[in-house]
C-alpha positions, 0 to 999 in steps of 0.5 A: 484445478488451481494454477499459479503463475509467478513472475517479476521482481516483486514476486507477483503471483496470478492464480486461476482456478476453474472447476465444476466443484473446488475441493476444500483443500483447493479453496484453502490453497487459494485463500493462502496464496500470499504465504510462504508455502506458495512462494519460498521467497515470501514469508507468511504475510497474507493468509485467509484472503477468502473468509469462511463461506465466501467461496463454495463448491458452486464457485466456478472461477477464482482469480487471485493476484498477489504481490510481495515486496521487500526493500532495503533503505539506501541509507538504513536507520541506525537501530541505536537511534530508535527511541520510544516517543509519543505518536499523537492520534489527535490533539488530546490522545497519544500512544508510544511508538519506536521512533527511528531517526536519521539526518541525511539528504532527501528529496523534499518539498513543502506544499504550502496551500495543502499545509503539508510536506512530502519526503522521498526515501530511496531504496538500495539498488532499486528504482523504487522509493517510499514517499511520506506525505505529512500534514503540518497539523496533528489533526490535518490528515482528515482535512486534506485527504479528500483534496489529494488525487493521483495526478497531484501525487505525480506532480508533487513528486516530480524531480522538478518539484522536489529538491535535495535537502538536508533533513532530520527525519523521524519515522515510526517503526510500524506495521499496517495490515488490513483487508477490504471487500471491494464490491461497494467500491466497484459499484460506486465507480459504475462496475456493479454489473460485474456482480449481476447474473443478468448484466455481467458479461464474462464471455471472454472467460467462459463459454457458458452463460450465467457467470458472475463475480461473487467476491472482490477482496483485497488484503495488504500488509506493510512493515517499515523498520530500520532496515527497510520496508516489507510489503504484500498485497493481494489484490481543483486546488492550486498548490504552491511549493515552497522551501526554506533554507537550512536543515528541515525537520520531518517529524512523523509523530502524527497521522500521515500517508505513505506510498511506494512508487516505481520512479521511472513509470510513476506507478504506485505499488502500495498506498496507505495511511498510518493513523495509530500504532 
């Protein structure tokens, strides 16, 4: 049996499947829970979440969670201002990207000790924003990425730390899509027992014994355009903040981090990096 539960502004879908033997059509249905056949408001962005042979007729329980979000910028980029420009992968290599441009007031902060700056782009009629964390140096992302924690992201994006500044923003039009097997990640955080037939405890889900996790997969898709953002997913340093007078330039022509945040709860819905077109 495959059962889907849908809820919420972000087209949240939770799927529960339990059977002595899932049919091929049910397995295919589970693998495509991110596509439009299962939600008419959601275009086909995530398909084949479970690769061939990752699920079988011996699979007894499958839990799938997917979320889809499409947001329009509060102030859209004018398409006529988008020009081809070089995006630097490192100091020696670049690729051409369509670079969107606008000058307006944005939430902005300079992170002096991190050698980076951060900017917030609000969505229209929404309590969501996209934040972009841009290193000062072309090759600076790898140097700072291990210094960043969730607590610091919350601190840096607090209204008390950011201020409204006039900013000339250059942001690539881009898409990011990837998938991950999270078994190793869970094991590294002490959750490896979930995959052990001897150690796993799913007594709250099944009356029988021997139930264990077989796969823990995650797939995501994010597209940023002049109109807004489309996104889908299935599944100690002290910093000093400084600002300079006048108009700031925020030129995203080298690798950067981005995340979509629910502003009231500070919850991050999507988090990613853009390193190469």
